[in-house]
N, C-alpha and C positions, 0 to 999 in steps of 0.2 A: 663295905668292902668289896673288892672285885672278887670275881669268882673266874679268874683266869686260868686256863691249862696249858701245861707245855705237850705239845702234839707231835709226834714224830711221825713224818708223813716221808715214805722214802719207798723205792724200788729194789727188789733183791733177785737174784737169779734163783732159780729151783734150790738150789745147793747153797743158798745162804750168803752170796757175794754181792756187794753193792758197786764193784768196779772189777776191771782186771789188775793184775799184779802190777802195770804200766798206770793205773788209773783210766783206763778207757772206759768210755760207757756206750761205744758203739752195739754191742750186743742187745742193750737196752733199745736203742732208737730203730733198731732192725726189727723187734718183737712187733707181733700184729695186735695191737691194743683197739681202743675203741673211742674214737674222738680225742678228747683230753685225758682220758682214764680217771674221769672225776676232780682232775686238777683245780679247776675253775670254781666249783663248789667248795671244795677245801679252802682254797685260797680266799674266798671271800668270808669264812669263818674266822679269819687271822688278820691282825694289824701290826704284827712284830713278826720278827725271824731272828734266828740264833745259829750260828754256824761257827766252825773253826776255820782257822788260816789256810788250811790245804783246801778245804772245799772251796772257801772264798777265791783263792788263787785259781782253782779251777774252773770256778764259775766265770772268772773274770776272761781267762784265758778262750773260754768257748764262746763268750758274747763280745769277743775283740774289745776289751775294757769297757763295755756298755752295760752298767749293773742293771739288771732287769727288776729289781724288786726296789726302784726307788720310791715308789708309793706306800711302802712299809717301813716302819723304824727297824732298822737292821743291826745288830750287834755281831761282832766277830771276836771270838776268844783266840788270842794272841798273846805271845810274851813280848812282841814288839809294837808297841802301841805309837811307833813313829809313821806307820802306813796312814795314808790319808785319802778320805773320799767324803764328798759333802753328804752322801745319804748314808754313810756308817759310821756307828760308834766303834771303835776298837777297844776292846776290854781285856784288862789284864788283873783279875780280881777273882776270889774264891768263888769257883760256881754256885754253891750254896747261898752264901750271902746275896750275891748278884740276881739269882734267880729267884729268890724269896722276897726281895724288893720288887722286882719287876711284877711278879705275880700279884703283887699288892696294889699295882696302880690300876687305874680304870682303864677299859679295853677288851679288845677281842681276845680269841686265844693266841698262843705264840707258837709258831712253826720253828721245830727243832730240826735244820735241815740234813745235819751232820759234821762233819763224817764221823768215822768209826771212833776215831780217839776221845771226840767231845761227847759222843753217845755214852760212850765207856765211862766217863765221869760223871754224867748225868746219872746213868743207871746206877754207878756203887753208891750214890747218895739217894736213889729213889725219887728223883726228881722229874721222870717222865709219866705223864698223867694217862695218856693215851697211845697207841701204837697203831697207825694206818700203815700196814705194810703191803704192796701189790708185788705179787710174784710173776716173774716174767718166764715163759716155758723155755728155758736155756739152762744147761747145765754148764758152766763155767770150768769147773775141776780145781781151780784154785783162784786166788785174788784176793780183795781187801774184805775180810767179813764183816757182816754187818754187826755181829755181837763177837765181842773178845771173849777169851775164856777168864774165868775169876770172877764173874759177876755174881751177885749175891741172885737167891730164888726169888723170883716175883710172879705171884699167882696173880693170872689177868682172865678177865671174862671176854667171850666172844659178842661184840655188840651186833656187828651185820657183816655180810659178805657180799660182796658185788662182782660181777663178772663184765670185764671189758675186752671184747673179741677173745684172743687167747689166755687175757692176763686176769688173775684171780687176787682181789684185793680184800684182805681182812682187817677188820676195826676191832681192836682190843681196848678194854677200860680197866681200871684197876677196880 
């Protein structure tokens, strides 16, 4: 039986936002990190990724429709499964059923990219195994929150903390 984990790897402002109200990440790219802020090591520990349709659309816009994760099995949750891309499977299925099936397959860990709506669905069903959250030294004041209200209480344990320049990354496990 496979021992794959769903791992949230994401950056947030100090006040808990993953993007501005307009969806901009410019504040993150302006933050002074160090190297790739641990991304390459994390990425090597995965062979699949999951994201919501809004995150996918934003990613494709940022990369001028050149999907950057074609080397990984990619799943996009959406009600519109007519979207097409050779490297991506568009999913319109219950998150619990799909995730339990995916975790049973052989492979490395699964990166939950986001966004906040999909993360909310995963948290409500207690499907996230690890949370790796990098905090950028900026206060946005408002925007798209990492965690929505109304999620269940989930007790986590701090596995490690790393510093990348002015950014701090906390790795939590269940």
